[in-house]
Structure formats: structure tokens, C-alpha cells
HTML snippet that shows the backbone in 3Dmol.js (N, CA, C, O; Angstrom):
<script src="https://3Dmol.org/build/3Dmol-min.js"></script>
<div id="view" style="width:600px;height:400px;position:relative"></div>
<script>
const pdb = `
ATOM      1  N   MET A   1      27.971  30.298 -17.407  1.00  0.00           N
ATOM      2  CA  MET A   1      27.646  29.288 -15.964  1.00  0.00           C
ATOM      3  C   MET A   1      25.901  28.997 -16.402  1.00  0.00           C
ATOM      4  O   MET A   1      25.103  29.776 -16.922  1.00  0.00           O
ATOM      5  N   SER A   2      25.742  27.755 -16.017  1.00  0.00           N
ATOM      6  CA  SER A   2      24.964  26.867 -15.866  1.00  0.00           C
ATOM      7  C   SER A   2      23.456  28.015 -14.973  1.00  0.00           C
ATOM      8  O   SER A   2      23.800  29.103 -14.510  1.00  0.00           O
ATOM      9  N   SER A   3      22.082  27.619 -14.873  1.00  0.00           N
ATOM     10  CA  SER A   3      21.090  27.632 -14.046  1.00  0.00           C
ATOM     11  C   SER A   3      21.499  27.265 -12.232  1.00  0.00           C
ATOM     12  O   SER A   3      21.471  27.770 -11.110  1.00  0.00           O
ATOM     13  N   GLN A   4      21.871  26.001 -12.987  1.00  0.00           N
ATOM     14  CA  GLN A   4      22.465  25.218 -11.357  1.00  0.00           C
ATOM     15  C   GLN A   4      23.148  25.917 -10.570  1.00  0.00           C
ATOM     16  O   GLN A   4      22.786  26.206  -9.429  1.00  0.00           O
ATOM     17  N   ASN A   5      24.763  26.444 -11.370  1.00  0.00           N
ATOM     18  CA  ASN A   5      25.503  27.199 -10.164  1.00  0.00           C
ATOM     19  C   ASN A   5      24.896  28.628 -10.438  1.00  0.00           C
ATOM     20  O   ASN A   5      25.772  29.493 -10.431  1.00  0.00           O
ATOM     21  N   GLN A   6      23.697  29.072 -10.663  1.00  0.00           N
ATOM     22  CA  GLN A   6      23.668  30.172 -10.660  1.00  0.00           C
ATOM     23  C   GLN A   6      23.039  29.870  -9.391  1.00  0.00           C
ATOM     24  O   GLN A   6      23.264  30.602  -8.428  1.00  0.00           O
ATOM     25  N   LYS A   7      22.051  28.575  -9.263  1.00  0.00           N
ATOM     26  CA  LYS A   7      21.009  29.049  -7.511  1.00  0.00           C
ATOM     27  C   LYS A   7      21.696  28.807  -6.672  1.00  0.00           C
ATOM     28  O   LYS A   7      21.663  29.155  -5.492  1.00  0.00           O
ATOM     29  N   GLU A   8      22.643  27.949  -7.424  1.00  0.00           N
ATOM     30  CA  GLU A   8      23.902  27.487  -5.969  1.00  0.00           C
ATOM     31  C   GLU A   8      24.352  28.563  -5.404  1.00  0.00           C
ATOM     32  O   GLU A   8      24.153  28.568  -4.189  1.00  0.00           O
ATOM     33  N   SER A   9      25.123  29.893  -6.002  1.00  0.00           N
ATOM     34  CA  SER A   9      25.625  31.073  -5.527  1.00  0.00           C
ATOM     35  C   SER A   9      24.833  32.155  -5.224  1.00  0.00           C
ATOM     36  O   SER A   9      25.373  33.189  -4.830  1.00  0.00           O
ATOM     37  N   LYS A  10      24.003  32.104  -5.307  1.00  0.00           N
ATOM     38  CA  LYS A  10      22.086  32.896  -4.400  1.00  0.00           C
ATOM     39  C   LYS A  10      22.549  32.290  -2.519  1.00  0.00           C
ATOM     40  O   LYS A  10      22.803  32.800  -1.427  1.00  0.00           O
ATOM     41  N   ASN A  11      22.439  31.103  -3.062  1.00  0.00           N
ATOM     42  CA  ASN A  11      22.654  30.328  -1.515  1.00  0.00           C
ATOM     43  C   ASN A  11      23.264  31.492  -0.724  1.00  0.00           C
ATOM     44  O   ASN A  11      24.354  31.890  -1.137  1.00  0.00           O
ATOM     45  N   SER A  12      22.773  32.059   0.271  1.00  0.00           N
ATOM     46  CA  SER A  12      24.095  32.239   1.160  1.00  0.00           C
ATOM     47  C   SER A  12      23.620  31.656   3.193  1.00  0.00           C
ATOM     48  O   SER A  12      22.655  31.601   3.955  1.00  0.00           O
ATOM     49  N   LEU A  13      25.199  31.341   3.145  1.00  0.00           N
ATOM     50  CA  LEU A  13      25.066  30.950   4.822  1.00  0.00           C
ATOM     51  C   LEU A  13      25.787  31.927   5.189  1.00  0.00           C
ATOM     52  O   LEU A  13      26.683  32.579   4.654  1.00  0.00           O
ATOM     53  N   ILE A  14      24.940  31.952   6.823  1.00  0.00           N
ATOM     54  CA  ILE A  14      25.273  33.068   7.566  1.00  0.00           C
ATOM     55  C   ILE A  14      25.859  32.453   8.692  1.00  0.00           C
ATOM     56  O   ILE A  14      25.785  31.266   9.012  1.00  0.00           O
ATOM     57  N   PRO A  15      26.318  33.169   9.135  1.00  0.00           N
ATOM     58  CA  PRO A  15      26.082  32.632  10.956  1.00  0.00           C
ATOM     59  C   PRO A  15      24.964  32.899  11.810  1.00  0.00           C
ATOM     60  O   PRO A  15      24.126  33.796  11.708  1.00  0.00           O
ATOM     61  N   VAL A  16      25.054  32.129  12.539  1.00  0.00           N
ATOM     62  CA  VAL A  16      23.966  32.697  13.181  1.00  0.00           C
ATOM     63  C   VAL A  16      23.728  33.638  14.319  1.00  0.00           C
ATOM     64  O   VAL A  16      22.708  33.717  15.003  1.00  0.00           O
ATOM     65  N   THR A  17      25.346  34.672  14.461  1.00  0.00           N
ATOM     66  CA  THR A  17      25.796  35.755  15.340  1.00  0.00           C
ATOM     67  C   THR A  17      25.261  36.767  13.905  1.00  0.00           C
ATOM     68  O   THR A  17      24.263  37.480  13.800  1.00  0.00           O
ATOM     69  N   LYS A  18      25.875  36.608  13.355  1.00  0.00           N
ATOM     70  CA  LYS A  18      25.187  37.354  12.474  1.00  0.00           C
ATOM     71  C   LYS A  18      23.802  37.549  11.648  1.00  0.00           C
ATOM     72  O   LYS A  18      23.408  38.346  10.795  1.00  0.00           O
ATOM     73  N   TRP A  19      23.263  36.433  12.319  1.00  0.00           N
ATOM     74  CA  TRP A  19      21.916  37.084  11.617  1.00  0.00           C
ATOM     75  C   TRP A  19      21.483  37.589  10.886  1.00  0.00           C
ATOM     76  O   TRP A  19      21.171  37.497   9.698  1.00  0.00           O
ATOM     77  N   ASN A  20      21.424  38.856  12.508  1.00  0.00           N
ATOM     78  CA  ASN A  20      20.421  40.156  12.422  1.00  0.00           C
ATOM     79  C   ASN A  20      21.035  40.824  11.456  1.00  0.00           C
ATOM     80  O   ASN A  20      20.493  41.892  11.173  1.00  0.00           O
ATOM     81  N   ASP A  21      22.214  40.481  10.711  1.00  0.00           N
ATOM     82  CA  ASP A  21      23.215  41.950  10.618  1.00  0.00           C
ATOM     83  C   ASP A  21      22.036  41.262   8.861  1.00  0.00           C
ATOM     84  O   ASP A  21      22.423  42.006   7.960  1.00  0.00           O
ATOM     85  N   HIS A  22      21.271  40.566   8.435  1.00  0.00           N
ATOM     86  CA  HIS A  22      20.770  40.562   7.430  1.00  0.00           C
ATOM     87  C   HIS A  22      19.486  40.077   8.139  1.00  0.00           C
ATOM     88  O   HIS A  22      19.558  38.938   7.679  1.00  0.00           O
ATOM     89  N   HIS A  23      18.493  40.044   8.810  1.00  0.00           N
ATOM     90  CA  HIS A  23      17.448  40.262   8.736  1.00  0.00           C
ATOM     91  C   HIS A  23      17.166  40.263   9.971  1.00  0.00           C
ATOM     92  O   HIS A  23      17.819  39.493  10.676  1.00  0.00           O
ATOM     93  N   PRO A  24      15.913  41.284  10.738  1.00  0.00           N
ATOM     94  CA  PRO A  24      15.613  41.364  11.543  1.00  0.00           C
ATOM     95  C   PRO A  24      14.601  40.322  12.578  1.00  0.00           C
ATOM     96  O   PRO A  24      14.093  40.561  13.674  1.00  0.00           O
ATOM     97  N   TRP A  25      14.567  39.169  11.768  1.00  0.00           N
ATOM     98  CA  TRP A  25      13.153  38.639  12.250  1.00  0.00           C
ATOM     99  C   TRP A  25      14.193  37.118  11.597  1.00  0.00           C
ATOM    100  O   TRP A  25      14.958  37.064  10.634  1.00  0.00           O
ATOM    101  N   PRO A  26      13.754  35.947  12.697  1.00  0.00           N
ATOM    102  CA  PRO A  26      13.739  36.290  14.587  1.00  0.00           C
ATOM    103  C   PRO A  26      14.902  36.690  14.628  1.00  0.00           C
ATOM    104  O   PRO A  26      15.928  36.686  13.948  1.00  0.00           O
ATOM    105  N   PRO A  27      14.546  37.014  15.511  1.00  0.00           N
ATOM    106  CA  PRO A  27      15.709  37.741  16.661  1.00  0.00           C
ATOM    107  C   PRO A  27      16.824  36.055  16.946  1.00  0.00           C
ATOM    108  O   PRO A  27      16.520  34.878  16.752  1.00  0.00           O
ATOM    109  N   ILE A  28      18.263  36.754  17.519  1.00  0.00           N
ATOM    110  CA  ILE A  28      18.705  35.256  18.048  1.00  0.00           C
ATOM    111  C   ILE A  28      18.506  34.080  18.642  1.00  0.00           C
ATOM    112  O   ILE A  28      18.626  32.897  18.326  1.00  0.00           O
ATOM    113  N   GLY A  29      18.109  34.803  19.758  1.00  0.00           N
ATOM    114  CA  GLY A  29      17.261  33.994  20.634  1.00  0.00           C
ATOM    115  C   GLY A  29      16.478  32.720  20.089  1.00  0.00           C
ATOM    116  O   GLY A  29      16.591  31.499  20.193  1.00  0.00           O
ATOM    117  N   GLY A  30      15.472  33.781  19.342  1.00  0.00           N
ATOM    118  CA  GLY A  30      14.789  32.984  18.514  1.00  0.00           C
ATOM    119  C   GLY A  30      14.974  32.160  17.777  1.00  0.00           C
ATOM    120  O   GLY A  30      14.179  31.225  17.683  1.00  0.00           O
ATOM    121  N   LEU A  31      16.281  32.260  16.886  1.00  0.00           N
ATOM    122  CA  LEU A  31      17.006  31.874  15.891  1.00  0.00           C
ATOM    123  C   LEU A  31      17.321  30.185  17.092  1.00  0.00           C
ATOM    124  O   LEU A  31      16.794  29.078  16.977  1.00  0.00           O
ATOM    125  N   ARG A  32      17.892  30.452  17.666  1.00  0.00           N
ATOM    126  CA  ARG A  32      18.552  29.640  18.673  1.00  0.00           C
ATOM    127  C   ARG A  32      17.256  28.735  19.194  1.00  0.00           C
ATOM    128  O   ARG A  32      17.074  27.698  18.558  1.00  0.00           O
ATOM    129  N   HIS A  33      16.691  28.910  19.866  1.00  0.00           N
ATOM    130  CA  HIS A  33      15.500  28.284  19.776  1.00  0.00           C
ATOM    131  C   HIS A  33      14.996  26.767  18.330  1.00  0.00           C
ATOM    132  O   HIS A  33      15.160  25.547  18.340  1.00  0.00           O
ATOM    133  N   LEU A  34      14.426  27.652  17.393  1.00  0.00           N
ATOM    134  CA  LEU A  34      14.564  27.038  16.422  1.00  0.00           C
ATOM    135  C   LEU A  34      15.782  26.184  16.307  1.00  0.00           C
ATOM    136  O   LEU A  34      15.306  25.049  16.348  1.00  0.00           O
ATOM    137  N   ILE A  35      17.070  26.066  16.187  1.00  0.00           N
ATOM    138  CA  ILE A  35      18.265  25.163  16.309  1.00  0.00           C
ATOM    139  C   ILE A  35      18.045  24.561  17.208  1.00  0.00           C
ATOM    140  O   ILE A  35      18.562  23.475  16.946  1.00  0.00           O
ATOM    141  N   PHE A  36      17.693  24.506  17.974  1.00  0.00           N
ATOM    142  CA  PHE A  36      17.860  23.429  19.360  1.00  0.00           C
ATOM    143  C   PHE A  36      16.612  22.575  18.999  1.00  0.00           C
ATOM    144  O   PHE A  36      16.947  21.397  19.117  1.00  0.00           O
ATOM    145  N   PHE A  37      15.550  22.654  18.679  1.00  0.00           N
ATOM    146  CA  PHE A  37      14.534  22.161  18.591  1.00  0.00           C
ATOM    147  C   PHE A  37      14.503  21.580  17.131  1.00  0.00           C
ATOM    148  O   PHE A  37      13.361  21.583  16.670  1.00  0.00           O
ATOM    149  N   SER A  38      15.380  21.125  16.358  1.00  0.00           N
ATOM    150  CA  SER A  38      15.671  21.792  14.879  1.00  0.00           C
ATOM    151  C   SER A  38      15.423  19.921  14.378  1.00  0.00           C
ATOM    152  O   SER A  38      15.512  19.388  13.273  1.00  0.00           O
ATOM    153  N   GLU A  39      15.148  19.439  15.520  1.00  0.00           N
ATOM    154  CA  GLU A  39      14.920  17.762  14.898  1.00  0.00           C
ATOM    155  C   GLU A  39      13.353  17.568  15.055  1.00  0.00           C
ATOM    156  O   GLU A  39      13.043  16.608  14.349  1.00  0.00           O
ATOM    157  N   THR A  40      11.949  18.228  15.862  1.00  0.00           N
ATOM    158  CA  THR A  40      11.514  18.330  15.501  1.00  0.00           C
ATOM    159  C   THR A  40      10.084  19.143  15.299  1.00  0.00           C
ATOM    160  O   THR A  40       8.892  19.052  15.591  1.00  0.00           O
ATOM    161  N   ASN A  41      11.041  20.020  14.582  1.00  0.00           N
ATOM    162  CA  ASN A  41       9.840  21.471  14.320  1.00  0.00           C
ATOM    163  C   ASN A  41      10.396  21.356  12.959  1.00  0.00           C
ATOM    164  O   ASN A  41      10.098  22.332  12.272  1.00  0.00           O
ATOM    165  N   ASP A  42      11.093  20.492  12.369  1.00  0.00           N
ATOM    166  CA  ASP A  42      11.185  20.672  10.728  1.00  0.00           C
ATOM    167  C   ASP A  42      11.653  21.681  10.248  1.00  0.00           C
ATOM    168  O   ASP A  42      11.262  22.025   9.132  1.00  0.00           O
ATOM    169  N   PHE A  43      12.962  22.722  11.186  1.00  0.00           N
ATOM    170  CA  PHE A  43      13.941  23.406  10.666  1.00  0.00           C
ATOM    171  C   PHE A  43      15.061  23.178  10.379  1.00  0.00           C
ATOM    172  O   PHE A  43      15.776  23.897   9.681  1.00  0.00           O
ATOM    173  N   LYS A  44      15.551  21.466  11.211  1.00  0.00           N
ATOM    174  CA  LYS A  44      16.798  20.744  10.407  1.00  0.00           C
ATOM    175  C   LYS A  44      17.348  21.339   9.723  1.00  0.00           C
ATOM    176  O   LYS A  44      18.349  21.933  10.124  1.00  0.00           O
ATOM    177  N   SER A  45      16.895  21.442   8.287  1.00  0.00           N
ATOM    178  CA  SER A  45      17.228  21.774   7.232  1.00  0.00           C
ATOM    179  C   SER A  45      17.778  22.930   6.649  1.00  0.00           C
ATOM    180  O   SER A  45      18.160  22.971   5.480  1.00  0.00           O
ATOM    181  N   ALA A  46      17.833  23.995   7.545  1.00  0.00           N
ATOM    182  CA  ALA A  46      18.069  24.872   7.091  1.00  0.00           C
ATOM    183  C   ALA A  46      19.007  25.441   8.100  1.00  0.00           C
ATOM    184  O   ALA A  46      18.976  26.589   8.543  1.00  0.00           O
ATOM    185  N   PHE A  47      20.232  24.052   8.549  1.00  0.00           N
ATOM    186  CA  PHE A  47      21.198  24.675   9.547  1.00  0.00           C
ATOM    187  C   PHE A  47      22.303  23.314   9.454  1.00  0.00           C
ATOM    188  O   PHE A  47      22.136  22.098   9.552  1.00  0.00           O
ATOM    189  N   LYS A  48      23.470  24.168   9.218  1.00  0.00           N
ATOM    190  CA  LYS A  48      24.757  23.616   8.806  1.00  0.00           C
ATOM    191  C   LYS A  48      26.031  23.177  10.170  1.00  0.00           C
ATOM    192  O   LYS A  48      25.820  23.816  11.200  1.00  0.00           O
ATOM    193  N   ARG A  49      26.730  22.617  10.213  1.00  0.00           N
ATOM    194  CA  ARG A  49      26.826  22.825  11.190  1.00  0.00           C
ATOM    195  C   ARG A  49      28.487  22.227  10.889  1.00  0.00           C
ATOM    196  O   ARG A  49      28.804  21.044  10.769  1.00  0.00           O
ATOM    197  N   VAL A  50      29.523  23.592  10.803  1.00  0.00           N
ATOM    198  CA  VAL A  50      30.634  22.977  10.516  1.00  0.00           C
ATOM    199  C   VAL A  50      31.277  23.611  12.225  1.00  0.00           C
ATOM    200  O   VAL A  50      31.268  24.617  12.935  1.00  0.00           O
ATOM    201  N   GLY A  51      31.843  22.017  12.176  1.00  0.00           N
ATOM    202  CA  GLY A  51      32.858  22.466  13.770  1.00  0.00           C
ATOM    203  C   GLY A  51      31.581  22.664  14.924  1.00  0.00           C
ATOM    204  O   GLY A  51      30.464  22.218  14.665  1.00  0.00           O
ATOM    205  N   ARG A  52      31.788  23.184  15.869  1.00  0.00           N
ATOM    206  CA  ARG A  52      31.030  24.022  16.773  1.00  0.00           C
ATOM    207  C   ARG A  52      29.756  25.102  15.781  1.00  0.00           C
ATOM    208  O   ARG A  52      28.617  25.082  16.248  1.00  0.00           O
ATOM    209  N   ARG A  53      29.930  25.774  14.792  1.00  0.00           N
ATOM    210  CA  ARG A  53      29.799  27.001  14.209  1.00  0.00           C
ATOM    211  C   ARG A  53      28.176  26.289  13.319  1.00  0.00           C
ATOM    212  O   ARG A  53      28.237  25.209  12.732  1.00  0.00           O
ATOM    213  N   VAL A  54      27.045  26.997  13.374  1.00  0.00           N
ATOM    214  CA  VAL A  54      25.831  27.196  13.213  1.00  0.00           C
ATOM    215  C   VAL A  54      25.945  28.368  12.440  1.00  0.00           C
ATOM    216  O   VAL A  54      26.185  29.543  12.717  1.00  0.00           O
ATOM    217  N   LEU A  55      25.657  27.610  11.164  1.00  0.00           N
ATOM    218  CA  LEU A  55      25.551  28.218  10.700  1.00  0.00           C
ATOM    219  C   LEU A  55      24.247  28.382   9.326  1.00  0.00           C
ATOM    220  O   LEU A  55      23.881  27.348   8.767  1.00  0.00           O
ATOM    221  N   VAL A  56      23.789  29.420   9.002  1.00  0.00           N
ATOM    222  CA  VAL A  56      21.611  29.465   8.774  1.00  0.00           C
ATOM    223  C   VAL A  56      21.689  29.099   7.227  1.00  0.00           C
ATOM    224  O   VAL A  56      21.801  30.254   6.815  1.00  0.00           O
ATOM    225  N   ASP A  57      21.702  28.584   6.468  1.00  0.00           N
ATOM    226  CA  ASP A  57      21.606  28.534   4.941  1.00  0.00           C
ATOM    227  C   ASP A  57      20.122  29.516   4.487  1.00  0.00           C
ATOM    228  O   ASP A  57      18.971  29.089   4.566  1.00  0.00           O
ATOM    229  N   GLU A  58      20.510  30.859   4.025  1.00  0.00           N
ATOM    230  CA  GLU A  58      18.990  31.742   4.024  1.00  0.00           C
ATOM    231  C   GLU A  58      18.123  30.829   3.207  1.00  0.00           C
ATOM    232  O   GLU A  58      17.220  30.189   3.747  1.00  0.00           O
ATOM    233  N   ALA A  59      18.345  30.758   2.060  1.00  0.00           N
ATOM    234  CA  ALA A  59      16.860  30.037   1.735  1.00  0.00           C
ATOM    235  C   ALA A  59      16.176  29.267   2.026  1.00  0.00           C
ATOM    236  O   ALA A  59      14.945  29.253   2.015  1.00  0.00           O
ATOM    237  N   GLU A  60      17.181  28.240   2.438  1.00  0.00           N
ATOM    238  CA  GLU A  60      16.380  27.155   3.406  1.00  0.00           C
ATOM    239  C   GLU A  60      15.602  27.082   4.325  1.00  0.00           C
ATOM    240  O   GLU A  60      14.794  26.178   4.537  1.00  0.00           O
ATOM    241  N   PHE A  61      15.881  28.494   5.234  1.00  0.00           N
ATOM    242  CA  PHE A  61      15.528  28.746   6.408  1.00  0.00           C
ATOM    243  C   PHE A  61      14.064  29.113   5.871  1.00  0.00           C
ATOM    244  O   PHE A  61      13.040  28.617   6.341  1.00  0.00           O
ATOM    245  N   PHE A  62      14.096  30.008   4.870  1.00  0.00           N
ATOM    246  CA  PHE A  62      12.607  30.980   4.666  1.00  0.00           C
ATOM    247  C   PHE A  62      11.710  29.807   3.920  1.00  0.00           C
ATOM    248  O   PHE A  62      10.562  29.632   4.329  1.00  0.00           O
ATOM    249  N   ARG A  63      12.270  28.920   2.722  1.00  0.00           N
ATOM    250  CA  ARG A  63      11.506  27.594   2.854  1.00  0.00           C
ATOM    251  C   ARG A  63      10.733  27.090   3.509  1.00  0.00           C
ATOM    252  O   ARG A  63       9.531  27.020   3.254  1.00  0.00           O
ATOM    253  N   CYS A  64      11.464  26.512   4.771  1.00  0.00           N
ATOM    254  CA  CYS A  64      10.702  25.518   6.072  1.00  0.00           C
ATOM    255  C   CYS A  64       9.811  26.625   6.312  1.00  0.00           C
ATOM    256  O   CYS A  64       8.599  26.408   6.299  1.00  0.00           O
ATOM    257  N   VAL A  65      10.470  28.347   6.634  1.00  0.00           N
ATOM    258  CA  VAL A  65       9.189  28.908   6.922  1.00  0.00           C
ATOM    259  C   VAL A  65       8.103  28.833   6.990  1.00  0.00           C
ATOM    260  O   VAL A  65       7.316  28.692   7.925  1.00  0.00           O
ATOM    261  N   GLU A  66       7.970  28.980   5.420  1.00  0.00           N
ATOM    262  CA  GLU A  66       6.951  29.195   3.700  1.00  0.00           C
ATOM    263  C   GLU A  66       6.237  27.513   4.178  1.00  0.00           C
ATOM    264  O   GLU A  66       5.008  27.584   4.190  1.00  0.00           O
ATOM    265  N   ALA A  67       6.705  26.261   4.509  1.00  0.00           N
ATOM    266  CA  ALA A  67       5.838  25.543   4.688  1.00  0.00           C
ATOM    267  C   ALA A  67       4.960  25.305   5.877  1.00  0.00           C
ATOM    268  O   ALA A  67       3.851  24.788   5.743  1.00  0.00           O
ATOM    269  N   ARG A  68       5.637  25.827   7.524  1.00  0.00           N
ATOM    270  CA  ARG A  68       5.330  25.329   8.220  1.00  0.00           C
ATOM    271  C   ARG A  68       3.947  26.606   8.365  1.00  0.00           C
ATOM    272  O   ARG A  68       2.991  26.719   9.132  1.00  0.00           O
ATOM    273  N   ASN A  69       4.419  27.349   7.293  1.00  0.00           N
ATOM    274  CA  ASN A  69       3.142  28.548   7.131  1.00  0.00           C
ATOM    275  C   ASN A  69       1.681  27.575   6.350  1.00  0.00           C
ATOM    276  O   ASN A  69       0.457  27.688   6.415  1.00  0.00           O
ATOM    277  N   ASN A  70       2.658  26.611   5.623  1.00  0.00           N
ATOM    278  CA  ASN A  70       1.067  26.254   4.526  1.00  0.00           C
ATOM    279  C   ASN A  70       0.630  25.131   5.681  1.00  0.00           C
ATOM    280  O   ASN A  70      -0.594  25.025   5.611  1.00  0.00           O
ATOM    281  N   GLU A  71       1.259  24.095   6.904  1.00  0.00           N
ATOM    282  CA  GLU A  71       0.753  23.814   7.628  1.00  0.00           C
ATOM    283  C   GLU A  71      -0.525  24.188   7.778  1.00  0.00           C
ATOM    284  O   GLU A  71      -1.664  23.872   7.436  1.00  0.00           O
ATOM    285  N   VAL A  72       0.553  25.612   8.926  1.00  0.00           N
ATOM    286  CA  VAL A  72      -0.444  25.869   9.731  1.00  0.00           C
ATOM    287  C   VAL A  72      -2.013  26.504   9.036  1.00  0.00           C
ATOM    288  O   VAL A  72      -3.044  26.785   9.646  1.00  0.00           O
ATOM    289  N   ALA A  73      -1.806  26.567   7.986  1.00  0.00           N
ATOM    290  CA  ALA A  73      -3.046  27.279   6.896  1.00  0.00           C
ATOM    291  C   ALA A  73      -4.091  26.633   6.240  1.00  0.00           C
ATOM    292  O   ALA A  73      -5.076  27.036   5.621  1.00  0.00           O
ATOM    293  N   SER A  74      -3.514  25.207   6.603  1.00  0.00           N
ATOM    294  CA  SER A  74      -4.257  24.258   5.934  1.00  0.00           C
ATOM    295  C   SER A  74      -5.069  23.038   6.830  1.00  0.00           C
ATOM    296  O   SER A  74      -5.959  22.259   6.492  1.00  0.00           O
ATOM    297  N   ILE A  75      -4.241  23.266   8.316  1.00  0.00           N
ATOM    298  CA  ILE A  75      -5.411  22.898   9.574  1.00  0.00           C
ATOM    299  C   ILE A  75      -5.666  23.342  10.000  1.00  0.00           C
ATOM    300  O   ILE A  75      -6.014  22.818  11.058  1.00  0.00           O
ATOM    301  N   SER A  76      -5.969  25.355   9.882  1.00  0.00           N
ATOM    302  CA  SER A  76      -6.657  26.461  10.198  1.00  0.00           C
ATOM    303  C   SER A  76      -8.247  25.952  10.004  1.00  0.00           C
ATOM    304  O   SER A  76      -9.127  25.944  10.866  1.00  0.00           O
ATOM    305  N   THR A  77      -8.369  25.385   8.118  1.00  0.00           N
ATOM    306  CA  THR A  77      -9.102  25.348   6.951  1.00  0.00           C
ATOM    307  C   THR A  77      -9.889  24.529   7.417  1.00  0.00           C
ATOM    308  O   THR A  77     -11.084  24.818   7.366  1.00  0.00           O
ATOM    309  N   ALA A  78      -9.466  23.217   8.035  1.00  0.00           N
ATOM    310  CA  ALA A  78      -9.595  22.112   7.654  1.00  0.00           C
ATOM    311  C   ALA A  78     -10.585  21.697   8.956  1.00  0.00           C
ATOM    312  O   ALA A  78     -11.036  20.556   9.049  1.00  0.00           O
TER     313      ALA A  78
END
`;
const viewer = $3Dmol.createViewer("view");
viewer.addModel(pdb, "pdb");
viewer.setStyle({}, {cartoon: {color: "spectrum"}});
viewer.zoomTo();
viewer.render();
</script>
């Protein structure tokens, strides 16, 4: 199996309603808030829509969290 295939197989898509079965943060209400404002909060890449169902790309979600964290840190040190 190539390195690319291994990386792709580790990406998991979690339905919003099952998110808290995997992670304690954010609660579903907070996650829905991020989804609703995903166009303006830079989390759009973390959510995949399949029909009416919204799935969370777990790895991308935490990349977005880290990116936002780095933005805030750079603003506060400036």
C-alpha cells in the first residue's frame, strides 16, 4: 500500500450526530455553529455534505482548529 493510500485511509468522516462518540469537544451545538458559519470561519474544508447529511473530516477539522489557533497567537503577539 502506498503512503498516499495509507494517509487517505486514516481520514475518517464522522456524521455530526456521532461526533461526541469520538470526541468530547466541541459539543454538537458548537459543531453546528461552526457548520452554519463555515463560509466565514475557515472551517468549510472540514465539512462534507452528502445530500442532507453533514460529515466531519476529522483530520481536516483539527487542522482548521490548529490554523485558527496559530492565527490568534500571531495576532496577540503582534
